[in-house]
FIMAR-639285 format. One record per residue (C-alpha): x, y, z; residue number from 0; residue in three letters. Coordinates in steps of 0.001 Angstrom, whole numbers, padded with zeros to 6 digits. Layout:
# FIMAR-639285
+---------+---------+---------+-----+------+
!    east !   north !      up ! pos ! code !
+---------+---------+---------+-----+------+
!       X !       Y !       Z ! NUM !  Ala !
...
+---------+---------+---------+-----+------+
***
This chain:
# FIMAR-639285
+---------+---------+---------+-----+------+
!    east !   north !      up ! pos ! code !
+---------+---------+---------+-----+------+
! -024520 !  053688 !  000734 !   0 !  Met !
! -024764 !  053323 ! -003158 !   1 !  Lys !
! -021043 !  052073 ! -003222 !   2 !  Lys !
! -021659 !  049684 ! -000435 !   3 !  Ile !
! -024557 !  048152 ! -002196 !   4 !  Lys !
! -022457 !  047571 ! -005472 !   5 !  Ile !
! -019593 !  046062 ! -003572 !   6 !  Ala !
! -022112 !  043777 ! -001622 !   7 !  Ser !
! -023554 !  042546 ! -004980 !   8 !  Leu !
! -020170 !  042110 ! -006485 !   9 !  Ile !
! -019074 !  040051 ! -003420 !  10 !  Ala !
! -022301 !  038029 ! -003547 !  11 !  Met !
! -021692 !  037325 ! -007256 !  12 !  Ala !
! -018109 !  036255 ! -006616 !  13 !  Thr !
! -019200 !  033946 ! -003992 !  14 !  Leu !
! -021883 !  032346 ! -006195 !  15 !  Ala !
! -019269 !  031857 ! -008953 !  16 !  Met !
! -016882 !  030201 ! -006422 !  17 !  Asn !
! -019518 !  027807 ! -005075 !  18 !  Val !
! -020539 !  026819 ! -008756 !  19 !  Ser !
! -016788 !  026259 ! -009636 !  20 !  Ala !
! -016398 !  024047 ! -006617 !  21 !  Gln !
! -019494 !  022268 ! -007422 !  22 !  Gly !
! -018499 !  021727 ! -010895 !  23 !  Ala !
! -015833 !  019246 ! -012333 !  24 !  Ser !
! -014025 !  019288 ! -015687 !  25 !  Gln !
! -014967 !  016804 ! -018238 !  26 !  Gly !
! -018543 !  016739 ! -017426 !  27 !  Val !
! -021190 !  018798 ! -019425 !  28 !  Ser !
! -025001 !  018337 ! -020057 !  29 !  Lys !
! -024423 !  015653 ! -022596 !  30 !  Asn !
! -020964 !  014204 ! -022034 !  31 !  Glu !
! -018545 !  012707 ! -019714 !  32 !  Ile !
! -014815 !  012882 ! -020855 !  33 !  Ile !
! -012695 !  010006 ! -019686 !  34 !  Leu !
! -008994 !  009623 ! -020504 !  35 !  Gly !
! -006541 !  006686 ! -020363 !  36 !  Ser !
! -002878 !  006176 ! -021109 !  37 !  Ile !
! -001774 !  002872 ! -022640 !  38 !  Gln !
!  001325 !  001289 ! -024044 !  39 !  Asp !
!  000340 !  000927 ! -027709 !  40 !  Leu !
!  003915 !  000925 ! -029258 !  41 !  Ser !
!  006222 ! -000133 ! -026441 !  42 !  Gly !
!  007116 ! -003568 ! -024654 !  43 !  Pro !
!  003662 ! -003879 ! -023122 !  44 !  Leu !
!  001857 ! -002882 ! -026294 !  45 !  Ala !
!  000161 ! -006293 ! -026125 !  46 !  Gly !
! -001447 ! -005412 ! -022785 !  47 !  Phe !
! -002217 ! -001957 ! -023755 !  48 !  Gly !
! -004255 ! -002722 ! -026980 !  49 !  Lys !
! -006220 ! -005363 ! -024897 !  50 !  Gln !
! -007009 ! -002916 ! -022205 !  51 !  Ile !
! -007970 ! -000281 ! -024755 !  52 !  Arg !
! -010325 ! -002741 ! -026314 !  53 !  Asn !
! -011995 ! -003681 ! -023238 !  54 !  Gly !
! -012509 !  000004 ! -022315 !  55 !  Leu !
! -014020 !  000705 ! -025590 !  56 !  Glu !
! -016367 ! -002135 ! -025648 !  57 !  Leu !
! -018015 ! -001320 ! -022472 !  58 !  Arg !
! -017989 !  002405 ! -023471 !  59 !  Val !
! -019718 !  001590 ! -026580 !  60 !  Ala !
! -022509 ! -000624 ! -024762 !  61 !  Glu !
! -023186 !  002145 ! -022222 !  62 !  Ile !
! -023704 !  004766 ! -025016 !  63 !  Asn !
! -025909 !  002318 ! -026935 !  64 !  Glu !
! -028046 !  002106 ! -023990 !  65 !  Gln !
! -028442 !  006042 ! -023416 !  66 !  Gly !
! -025382 !  006760 ! -021420 !  67 !  Gly !
! -025126 !  007656 ! -017680 !  68 !  Ile !
! -027953 !  009761 ! -016542 !  69 !  Asn !
! -028334 !  011019 ! -020074 !  70 !  Gly !
! -024598 !  011518 ! -020653 !  71 !  Arg !
! -022690 !  009790 ! -023210 !  72 !  Lys !
! -019003 !  008678 ! -022546 !  73 !  Leu !
! -016179 !  009904 ! -024605 !  74 !  Val !
! -012904 !  008068 ! -024193 !  75 !  Leu !
! -009545 !  009739 ! -025001 !  76 !  Lys !
! -006685 !  007463 ! -025181 !  77 !  Ile !
! -003014 !  008465 ! -025530 !  78 !  Glu !
!  000156 !  006208 ! -025894 !  79 !  Asp !
!  002911 !  006192 ! -023392 !  80 !  Ser !
!  005202 !  003602 ! -025102 !  81 !  Gly !
!  005762 !  002354 ! -021488 !  82 !  Tyr !
!  007873 !  005491 ! -020939 !  83 !  Asp !
!  007093 !  007413 ! -017591 !  84 !  Pro !
!  008201 !  010801 ! -019361 !  85 !  Lys !
!  005729 !  010190 ! -022144 !  86 !  Lys !
!  003119 !  009323 ! -019681 !  87 !  Ala !
!  003659 !  012743 ! -018134 !  88 !  Val !
!  003051 !  014376 ! -021488 !  89 !  Leu !
! -000004 !  012183 ! -022041 !  90 !  Ala !
! -001296 !  013116 ! -018786 !  91 !  Ala !
! -000865 !  016804 ! -019436 !  92 !  Gln !
! -002634 !  016581 ! -022660 !  93 !  Lys !
! -005418 !  014792 ! -021385 !  94 !  Leu !
! -005981 !  016694 ! -018330 !  95 !  Val !
! -005124 !  020174 ! -019561 !  96 !  Asn !
! -006261 !  020066 ! -023180 !  97 !  Gln !
! -008914 !  017557 ! -023482 !  98 !  Asp !
! -010219 !  018290 ! -020007 !  99 !  Lys !
! -010893 !  014884 ! -018852 ! 100 !  Ile !
! -013140 !  014150 ! -015764 ! 101 !  Phe !
! -011281 !  010963 ! -014867 ! 102 !  Met !
! -008210 !  008975 ! -015698 ! 103 !  Met !
! -009184 !  005324 ! -016171 ! 104 !  Val !
! -007155 !  002190 ! -016444 ! 105 !  Gly !
! -003782 !  003643 ! -016852 ! 106 !  His !
! -001087 !  001007 ! -017479 ! 107 !  Leu !
!  002055 !  000715 ! -015648 ! 108 !  Gly !
!  003511 !  001312 ! -012182 ! 109 !  Thr !
!  006277 !  004060 ! -013028 ! 110 !  Ala !
!  003968 !  005640 ! -015667 ! 111 !  Gln !
!  001132 !  006114 ! -013094 ! 112 !  Asn !
!  003577 !  007494 ! -010461 ! 113 !  Met !
!  004771 !  009995 ! -013143 ! 114 !  Ala !
!  001312 !  011071 ! -014207 ! 115 !  Ala !
! -000579 !  011299 ! -010957 ! 116 !  Met !
!  000808 !  014673 ! -009910 ! 117 !  Pro !
! -000493 !  016258 ! -013113 ! 118 !  Val !
! -003988 !  014793 ! -012451 ! 119 !  Gln !
! -004147 !  015625 ! -008762 ! 120 !  Phe !
! -003227 !  019343 ! -009404 ! 121 !  Glu !
! -006544 !  019582 ! -011288 ! 122 !  Lys !
! -008556 !  017278 ! -008945 ! 123 !  Asn !
! -008783 !  014296 ! -011587 ! 124 !  Val !
! -009113 !  010867 ! -009864 ! 125 !  Ile !
! -006838 !  008130 ! -010909 ! 126 !  Asn !
! -009422 !  005338 ! -011316 ! 127 !  Phe !
! -008312 !  001558 ! -011281 ! 128 !  Phe !
! -004905 !  001744 ! -012843 ! 129 !  Pro !
! -003706 ! -001358 ! -014394 ! 130 !  Val !
! -000878 ! -001959 ! -011984 ! 131 !  Thr !
! -000827 ! -003674 ! -008505 ! 132 !  Ala !
!  001797 ! -001335 ! -007017 ! 133 !  Ala !
!  000874 ! -000251 ! -003471 ! 134 !  Arg !
!  001624 !  003394 ! -004645 ! 135 !  Glu !
! -001839 !  003186 ! -006393 ! 136 !  Met !
! -003625 !  003437 ! -003014 ! 137 !  Tyr !
! -000812 !  004670 ! -000665 ! 138 !  Glu !
! -000276 !  007076 !  000850 ! 139 !  Pro !
! -004025 !  007751 !  001367 ! 140 !  Leu !
! -005368 !  010291 ! -001149 ! 141 !  Asn !
! -009011 !  010755 ! -002003 ! 142 !  Arg !
! -008172 !  010857 ! -005849 ! 143 !  Leu !
! -006813 !  007211 ! -005740 ! 144 !  Lys !
! -008775 !  004096 ! -006369 ! 145 !  Tyr !
! -007069 !  000707 ! -006940 ! 146 !  Ala !
! -008757 ! -002670 ! -007580 ! 147 !  Phe !
! -005734 ! -005093 ! -007739 ! 148 !  Ala !
! -004058 ! -006828 ! -004789 ! 149 !  Ala !
! -000682 ! -005331 ! -004554 ! 150 !  Ser !
!  002378 ! -007192 ! -005881 ! 151 !  Tyr !
!  003689 ! -006824 ! -002504 ! 152 !  Phe !
!  000741 ! -008751 ! -000795 ! 153 !  Asp !
!  000683 ! -011392 ! -003801 ! 154 !  Gln !
!  004226 ! -012358 ! -003197 ! 155 !  Met !
!  004043 ! -012035 !  000565 ! 156 !  Lys !
!  001101 ! -014551 !  000518 ! 157 !  Thr !
!  001794 ! -016800 ! -002421 ! 158 !  Ala !
!  005591 ! -017420 ! -002100 ! 159 !  Leu !
!  005485 ! -019028 !  001314 ! 160 !  Pro !
!  002618 ! -021197 !  000172 ! 161 !  Arg !
!  004512 ! -022426 ! -002851 ! 162 !  Leu !
!  007942 ! -022902 ! -000990 ! 163 !  Ile !
!  006130 ! -025122 !  001636 ! 164 !  Gln !
!  004873 ! -027321 ! -001240 ! 165 !  Asp !
!  008116 ! -027258 ! -003308 ! 166 !  Lys !
!  010528 ! -027364 ! -000369 ! 167 !  Lys !
!  013481 ! -025765 ! -002553 ! 168 !  Pro !
!  016958 ! -025650 ! -001282 ! 169 !  Lys !
!  017695 ! -022034 ! -002607 ! 170 !  Lys !
!  015268 ! -019158 ! -003491 ! 171 !  Val !
!  016454 ! -016565 ! -005814 ! 172 !  Cys !
!  014823 ! -013667 ! -007841 ! 173 !  Ile !
!  015265 ! -011986 ! -011247 ! 174 !  Asn !
!  013425 ! -008518 ! -011315 ! 175 !  Tyr !
!  013002 ! -005399 ! -013315 ! 176 !  Gln !
!  014999 ! -002621 ! -011693 ! 177 !  Asp !
!  012229 ! -000082 ! -011402 ! 178 !  Asp !
!  009072 !  000707 ! -009054 ! 179 !  Glu !
!  007295 ! -002498 ! -010468 ! 180 !  Phe !
!  010163 ! -004851 ! -009932 ! 181 !  Gly !
!  011031 ! -003679 ! -006509 ! 182 !  Leu !
!  007444 ! -004031 ! -005391 ! 183 !  Glu !
!  007853 ! -007897 ! -006396 ! 184 !  Val !
!  011167 ! -007976 ! -004501 ! 185 !  Leu !
!  009915 ! -006650 ! -001353 ! 186 !  Arg !
!  006784 ! -008550 ! -001065 ! 187 !  Gly !
!  008856 ! -011787 ! -001639 ! 188 !  Ala !
!  011503 ! -010582 !  000936 ! 189 !  Glu !
!  008584 ! -010128 !  003305 ! 190 !  Glu !
!  007345 ! -013683 !  002435 ! 191 !  Gly !
!  010606 ! -015317 !  003152 ! 192 !  Leu !
!  011073 ! -013636 !  006301 ! 193 !  Lys !
!  008161 ! -015232 !  007705 ! 194 !  Gly !
!  009851 ! -018675 !  006857 ! 195 !  Leu !
!  013148 ! -017370 !  008383 ! 196 !  Gly !
!  014739 ! -017353 !  004837 ! 197 !  Leu !
!  016338 ! -014935 !  002680 ! 198 !  Thr !
!  017175 ! -014920 ! -001321 ! 199 !  Phe !
!  020332 ! -016834 ! -001964 ! 200 !  Ala !
!  020899 ! -014793 ! -005085 ! 201 !  Glu !
!  019394 ! -011570 ! -006782 ! 202 !  Lys !
!  019531 ! -010414 ! -010277 ! 203 !  Thr !
!  017928 ! -007665 ! -012076 ! 204 !  Ser !
!  017487 ! -005980 ! -015458 ! 205 !  Phe !
!  016711 ! -002436 ! -016860 ! 206 !  Lys !
!  013123 ! -001787 ! -018289 ! 207 !  Arg !
!  013131 ! -002701 ! -021984 ! 208 !  Gly !
!  015862 ! -005347 ! -021806 ! 209 !  Ala !
!  015732 ! -008224 ! -024115 ! 210 !  Thr !
!  018599 ! -010323 ! -023168 ! 211 !  Asp !
!  018605 ! -012255 ! -020004 ! 212 !  Phe !
!  021433 ! -014747 ! -020625 ! 213 !  Ser !
!  023857 ! -013150 ! -017763 ! 214 !  Ser !
!  020930 ! -013205 ! -015287 ! 215 !  Gln !
!  020023 ! -016884 ! -015967 ! 216 !  Val !
!  023690 ! -017957 ! -015851 ! 217 !  Ala !
!  024015 ! -016280 ! -012394 ! 218 !  Lys !
!  020899 ! -017900 ! -011098 ! 219 !  Leu !
!  022008 ! -021259 ! -012523 ! 220 !  Lys !
!  025580 ! -020897 ! -011058 ! 221 !  Ser !
!  024080 ! -020251 ! -007810 ! 222 !  Ala !
!  022089 ! -023446 ! -007724 ! 223 !  Glu !
!  018802 ! -021584 ! -007452 ! 224 !  Cys !
!  015983 ! -024188 ! -007617 ! 225 !  Asp !
!  013183 ! -021807 ! -007091 ! 226 !  Phe !
!  013084 ! -018335 ! -008924 ! 227 !  Val !
!  010770 ! -015499 ! -008217 ! 228 !  Val !
!  010039 ! -013221 ! -011414 ! 229 !  Leu !
!  009583 ! -009492 ! -011055 ! 230 !  Gly !
!  008933 ! -009680 ! -014919 ! 231 !  Thr !
!  006115 ! -008953 ! -017350 ! 232 !  Ile !
!  005817 ! -010304 ! -020870 ! 233 !  Ile !
!  008980 ! -010591 ! -022801 ! 234 !  Arg !
!  011134 ! -010664 ! -019599 ! 235 !  Glu !
!  009184 ! -013700 ! -018392 ! 236 !  Thr !
!  009586 ! -015420 ! -021711 ! 237 !  Ile !
!  013089 ! -014384 ! -022039 ! 238 !  Gly !
!  014081 ! -015607 ! -018538 ! 239 !  Thr !
!  012306 ! -019062 ! -018836 ! 240 !  Ile !
!  013233 ! -019589 ! -022361 ! 241 !  Gly !
!  016960 ! -019050 ! -021764 ! 242 !  Thr !
!  016912 ! -021455 ! -018723 ! 243 !  Ala !
!  015121 ! -024245 ! -020754 ! 244 !  Arg !
!  017852 ! -023889 ! -023443 ! 245 !  Lys !
!  020476 ! -024202 ! -020697 ! 246 !  Leu !
!  018788 ! -027483 ! -019353 ! 247 !  Gly !
!  017944 ! -025341 ! -016267 ! 248 !  Tyr !
!  014529 ! -025907 ! -014703 ! 249 !  Asn !
!  013885 ! -024351 ! -011399 ! 250 !  Pro !
!  010392 ! -023547 ! -010182 ! 251 !  Thr !
!  009382 ! -020107 ! -011441 ! 252 !  Phe !
!  006835 ! -017781 ! -009760 ! 253 !  Leu !
!  005564 ! -014571 ! -011282 ! 254 !  Gly !
!  003181 ! -012006 ! -010206 ! 255 !  Ser !
! -000154 ! -010950 ! -011943 ! 256 !  Ser !
!  002151 ! -008787 ! -014307 ! 257 !  Ala !
!  003108 ! -012141 ! -015987 ! 258 !  Ser !
! -000291 ! -013780 ! -015539 ! 259 !  Tyr !
! -001317 ! -013302 ! -019297 ! 260 !  Thr !
! -002175 ! -015732 ! -022272 ! 261 !  Asp !
!  000676 ! -013988 ! -024130 ! 262 !  Leu !
!  003220 ! -016038 ! -022105 ! 263 !  Ile !
!  002152 ! -019377 ! -023403 ! 264 !  His !
!  000947 ! -018041 ! -026801 ! 265 !  Lys !
!  004450 ! -016370 ! -027412 ! 266 !  Leu !
!  006660 ! -018618 ! -025487 ! 267 !  Gly !
!  005158 ! -021900 ! -026400 ! 268 !  Gly !
!  005577 ! -025380 ! -024320 ! 269 !  Pro !
!  008724 ! -023948 ! -022626 ! 270 !  Ala !
!  006470 ! -021946 ! -020530 ! 271 !  Met !
!  004433 ! -024809 ! -018991 ! 272 !  Asn !
!  005304 ! -025083 ! -015439 ! 273 !  Gly !
!  005253 ! -021207 ! -014630 ! 274 !  Leu !
!  003008 ! -020226 ! -011634 ! 275 !  Tyr !
!  001700 ! -016825 ! -011312 ! 276 !  Ala !
! -000618 ! -014819 ! -008897 ! 277 !  Thr !
! -003733 ! -013084 ! -010083 ! 278 !  His !
! -007232 ! -012063 ! -009399 ! 279 !  Thr !
! -009164 ! -011934 ! -012704 ! 280 !  Thr !
! -008955 ! -014993 ! -014594 ! 281 !  Ala !
! -008004 ! -015373 ! -018219 ! 282 !  Asn !
! -011116 ! -016159 ! -020303 ! 283 !  Pro !
! -010468 ! -019373 ! -022163 ! 284 !  Tyr !
! -013596 ! -019664 ! -024300 ! 285 !  Leu !
! -013703 ! -023333 ! -024753 ! 286 !  Asp !
! -014474 ! -023906 ! -021120 ! 287 !  Asp !
! -015895 ! -020577 ! -020153 ! 288 !  Ala !
! -019288 ! -019755 ! -018667 ! 289 !  Ser !
! -022237 ! -018713 ! -020748 ! 290 !  Gln !
! -021979 ! -015023 ! -019577 ! 291 !  Pro !
! -018262 ! -014984 ! -020645 ! 292 !  Ile !
! -018962 ! -016539 ! -023900 ! 293 !  Arg !
! -021620 ! -014036 ! -024627 ! 294 !  Phe !
! -019265 ! -011094 ! -023771 ! 295 !  Trp !
! -016411 ! -012620 ! -025726 ! 296 !  Ala !
! -018636 ! -013045 ! -028868 ! 297 !  Asn !
! -019360 ! -009359 ! -028692 ! 298 !  Lys !
! -015695 ! -008602 ! -028265 ! 299 !  Tyr !
! -014578 ! -010631 ! -031184 ! 300 !  Lys !
! -017242 ! -009135 ! -033383 ! 301 !  Thr !
! -016083 ! -005728 ! -032525 ! 302 !  Lys !
! -012322 ! -006395 ! -032662 ! 303 !  Phe !
! -011866 ! -009568 ! -034637 ! 304 !  Asn !
! -009803 ! -011316 ! -031978 ! 305 !  Glu !
! -010341 ! -013310 ! -028753 ! 306 !  Asp !
! -010490 ! -011378 ! -025428 ! 307 !  Pro !
! -007942 ! -011878 ! -022699 ! 308 !  Thr !
! -007736 ! -011097 ! -018970 ! 309 !  Val !
! -006318 ! -007618 ! -019778 ! 310 !  Phe !
! -009476 ! -007211 ! -022172 ! 311 !  Ser !
! -011600 ! -008009 ! -018973 ! 312 !  Ala !
! -009657 ! -005392 ! -016719 ! 313 !  Tyr !
! -010544 ! -002720 ! -019264 ! 314 !  Gly !
! -014273 ! -003703 ! -019560 ! 315 !  Tyr !
! -014727 ! -004074 ! -015795 ! 316 !  Thr !
! -013029 ! -000668 ! -015140 ! 317 !  Ile !
! -015533 !  001145 ! -017170 ! 318 !  Ile !
! -018393 ! -000789 ! -015839 ! 319 !  Asp !
! -017442 !  000001 ! -012104 ! 320 !  Thr !
! -017218 !  003564 ! -013155 ! 321 !  Phe !
! -020715 !  003502 ! -014690 ! 322 !  Ala !
! -022193 !  002121 ! -011538 ! 323 !  Val !
! -020718 !  004770 ! -009190 ! 324 !  Ala !
! -021225 !  007672 ! -011651 ! 325 !  Ala !
! -024819 !  006504 ! -012194 ! 326 !  Gly !
! -025458 !  006357 ! -008465 ! 327 !  Lys !
! -023890 !  009829 ! -008190 ! 328 !  Ala !
! -026927 !  011254 ! -010113 ! 329 !  Gly !
! -027424 !  014174 ! -012444 ! 330 !  Ala !
! -025050 !  016448 ! -010436 ! 331 !  Asn !
! -021895 !  014436 ! -011200 ! 332 !  Leu !
! -018619 !  015962 ! -009982 ! 333 !  Asn !
! -015558 !  014704 ! -008363 ! 334 !  Thr !
! -017107 !  014933 ! -004755 ! 335 !  Asp !
! -020350 !  013275 ! -005786 ! 336 !  Ser !
! -018528 !  010351 ! -007521 ! 337 !  Phe !
! -016035 !  009795 ! -004468 ! 338 !  Ile !
! -019250 !  009849 ! -002133 ! 339 !  Lys !
! -020856 !  007277 ! -004496 ! 340 !  Ser !
! -017838 !  005166 ! -004939 ! 341 !  Met !
! -017214 !  004908 ! -001164 ! 342 !  Asp !
! -020873 !  003628 ! -000550 ! 343 !  Ser !
! -021319 !  000925 ! -003147 ! 344 !  Ile !
! -020618 ! -002716 ! -002750 ! 345 !  Lys !
! -019054 ! -004081 ! -005928 ! 346 !  Ile !
! -020073 ! -007907 ! -006386 ! 347 !  Ala !
! -017819 ! -010708 ! -007747 ! 348 !  Pro !
! -017808 ! -010305 ! -011602 ! 349 !  Asp !
! -017997 ! -012997 ! -014321 ! 350 !  Ile !
! -014469 ! -013339 ! -014453 ! 351 !  Phe !
! -014002 ! -014404 ! -010969 ! 352 !  Gly !
! -012695 ! -011198 ! -009367 ! 353 !  Ser !
! -013570 ! -011050 ! -005666 ! 354 !  Pro !
! -016114 ! -008707 ! -004109 ! 355 !  Ala !
! -014652 ! -005252 ! -003262 ! 356 !  Ala !
! -015520 ! -002069 ! -001260 ! 357 !  Ser !
! -013989 !  001322 ! -000726 ! 358 !  Tyr !
! -014260 !  004135 !  002074 ! 359 !  Ser !
! -012824 !  007333 !  002942 ! 360 !  Ala !
! -009911 !  005396 !  004545 ! 361 !  Thr !
! -009720 !  002377 !  002121 ! 362 !  Lys !
! -008625 !  003002 ! -001460 ! 363 !  Arg !
! -007822 ! -000656 ! -002384 ! 364 !  Leu !
! -011000 ! -002778 ! -003204 ! 365 !  Gly !
! -009654 ! -006300 ! -002181 ! 366 !  Asn !
! -006421 ! -007431 ! -001080 ! 367 !  Asp !
! -007021 ! -011226 ! -001959 ! 368 !  Gln !
! -005146 ! -013072 ! -004870 ! 369 !  Ser !
! -004859 ! -016632 ! -006096 ! 370 !  Arg !
! -002381 ! -018688 ! -007918 ! 371 !  Met !
! -002537 ! -020366 ! -011327 ! 372 !  Ser !
!  000096 ! -022474 ! -013284 ! 373 !  Gln !
!  000440 ! -022957 ! -017134 ! 374 !  Ile !
! -000390 ! -026618 ! -017667 ! 375 !  Thr !
! -000748 ! -027816 ! -021415 ! 376 !  Asp !
! -000578 ! -024221 ! -022539 ! 377 !  Gly !
! -003350 ! -022805 ! -020387 ! 378 !  Lys !
! -003478 ! -021238 ! -017053 ! 379 !  Trp !
! -005045 ! -023291 ! -014435 ! 380 !  Lys !
! -005983 ! -022253 ! -010826 ! 381 !  Val !
! -004021 ! -024317 ! -008359 ! 382 !  Val !
! -004509 ! -022261 ! -005170 ! 383 !  Ile !
! -007811 ! -020233 ! -004946 ! 384 !  Asp !
! -008624 ! -017328 ! -002754 ! 385 !  Tyr !
! -008030 ! -017916 !  001089 ! 386 !  Pro !
! -011709 ! -017571 !  002071 ! 387 !  Ser !
! -012973 ! -020537 ! -000465 ! 388 !  Lys !
+---------+---------+---------+-----+------+
***
């Protein structure tokens, strides 16, 4: 009987420990919540990565100054991927296994997220609002995925036919980055063309990290393409359009939200005028911004000594949304309570013009709407707004 009682006590203790372990999540202590983020701080997208980092850090600092979330301060750990998927895996392993992060927030890059997610999911770490619009950020359905950006596929599928109907081009072509990101732009554009009974007259591509686009542009010009879809980001957009202008080749150019950044016209100059791109969040131009944006921008510039950008806004709103859901989850914050909270909140349109969003157990993309802007006189200006407006 004595042995039975001892065995029973051991079993009860083990059960209690297992229940406790299931209820707890790494990265959450009595006083802190540890968040992780992987950015490109040294590679071709370092311009984006540093801006996202600044946006993340600004909102974290504000929350901590206000006492944190239910008494817990936020600790943000950031690693550099150099826009290399292999480095992203190493960064994820460090953040998940050594730093014991609660959640990955705002990870930049399609291929980089796809490489890192298995590392996170093995330890029940949510991939929260990655800065990429690839469908893989919410498909296939996984309770540990949350995406905020309308997919590159849907952006192109919707925007391309609308612009074609306006421009009435004779030959539609594409230049895209030959990886997961560029292929998503290609597939969405092909779907959009299919609805019009069209196909690409010419396709050209380049490897991630390319800097010379003369052969691609020569091929597009030779094929007499008068409309070119761009599966490009910063320097690839500038390189493709800049090379075309030098050759006196001026088709209509349409990019995705990956090329919607002030860096295009700042670095590319007047040659970038005329470029179209899809997007959700708007770049904050301070001379014509609303009072809330100017107030936010002043805080940003005071902290970082530079003007904020659309990628700064991404970082800021990512942490802001996390804080709302984590706050609602209450004192017993863990992965399960966060998911329950996140799936029940309604996210209102923000000061940057992003649409309202919501999530559920079967819906891991907050909103699939996008709009279109064009660079005119060195600034992005909306030319086609959200369909519902």
